[in-house]
C-alpha positions as CSV (number, residue, x, y, z in Angstrom):
1,M,0.2,-0.1,-0.1
2,A,1.2,3.3,-0.5
3,G,1.4,5.0,2.8
4,T,-0.2,4.0,5.8
5,G,-4.0,4.7,7.3
6,F,-6.6,6.5,5.0
7,F,-4.8,8.4,2.8
8,G,-2.2,5.3,1.8
9,W,-5.7,3.6,1.2
10,L,-6.7,6.1,-1.1
11,R,-4.2,6.6,-2.9
12,S,-3.8,3.0,-3.3
13,N,-7.5,2.5,-4.8
14,S,-7.1,5.5,-6.6
15,E,-4.2,4.4,-8.7
16,H,-5.7,0.9,-9.0
17,Y,-9.0,1.7,-10.5
18,L,-7.8,4.8,-12.6
19,L,-5.3,2.2,-14.2
20,I,-8.3,-0.3,-14.9
21,A,-10.3,2.8,-16.3
22,A,-7.3,3.8,-18.8
23,H,-7.7,0.5,-20.0
24,R,-10.9,0.1,-20.4
25,K,-10.8,3.5,-22.3
26,L,-8.0,2.2,-24.5
27,A,-9.7,-1.1,-25.1
28,R,-12.4,0.9,-26.5
29,T,-10.6,3.2,-28.9
30,Q,-8.4,0.5,-30.2
31,G,-11.3,-1.9,-30.4
32,A,-9.3,-4.3,-28.2
33,P,-11.2,-6.6,-25.4
34,A,-11.6,-4.6,-22.0
35,P,-11.2,-5.6,-18.5
36,R,-14.1,-7.7,-17.1
37,P,-17.0,-5.5,-15.9
38,P,-17.1,-4.1,-12.1
39,K,-18.5,-6.7,-9.7
40,G,-19.5,-5.4,-6.7
41,A,-20.9,-2.0,-5.0
42,K,-16.8,-1.3,-4.5
43,E,-15.8,-1.8,-7.8
44,I,-18.8,-0.1,-9.0
45,F,-18.6,2.9,-7.1
46,W,-14.5,3.3,-8.0
47,L,-15.2,2.8,-11.8
48,K,-19.0,4.3,-12.4
49,V,-18.4,7.1,-10.0
50,F,-15.2,8.2,-8.7
51,A,-13.2,7.3,-12.1
52,P,-15.5,9.5,-14.9
53,T,-15.6,12.5,-11.8
54,Y,-11.7,12.5,-11.1
55,A,-11.5,12.2,-15.1
56,L,-13.9,15.8,-15.2
57,L,-11.8,17.6,-12.7
58,P,-9.4,20.3,-13.9
59,W,-5.7,19.3,-13.7
60,S,-5.0,22.1,-11.4
61,L,-7.8,21.3,-8.6
62,R,-6.3,17.4,-9.1
63,S,-2.9,18.7,-8.6
64,R,-4.0,20.9,-5.5
65,I,-5.7,17.6,-3.9
66,M,-2.8,15.7,-4.5
67,R,-0.2,18.2,-2.7
68,A,-2.7,18.5,0.2
69,M,-2.5,14.7,0.7
70,P,0.3,13.2,2.8
71,G,2.2,10.5,1.0
72,S,5.4,9.7,-1.5
73,H,4.3,12.4,-4.0
74,R,5.1,14.9,-1.6
75,Q,8.5,13.8,-0.9
76,Q,11.5,16.3,-1.4
77,W,14.5,15.1,-3.5
78,A,18.0,15.9,-2.7
79,D,19.4,18.0,-5.4
80,P,21.8,16.2,-8.0
81,P,25.3,16.0,-7.1
82,R,27.6,18.7,-8.7
83,P,29.6,17.6,-11.4
84,Q,33.5,17.3,-10.1
85,G,35.2,17.6,-13.2
86,P,35.3,16.0,-16.4
87,A,33.4,12.8,-16.6
88,V,36.4,11.1,-18.7
């Protein structure tokens, strides 16, 4: 799971079902077989409600939401080391 607690669960489920939704869309546009239809309330919610709603949000709002949530996407990476002379 990507993190712990609620935000980790939310991120993990979001990534999983958005990937499935992307596969379904790609299969539709390419005429390929799609992933199996959603089964149960959980899959129906994520694929029929969450994924289409998320796709309608402007990127600026999606970005703000992601930055506000704790998780690895907020990690501050160290700057790359400075070159120390010629590489060869």
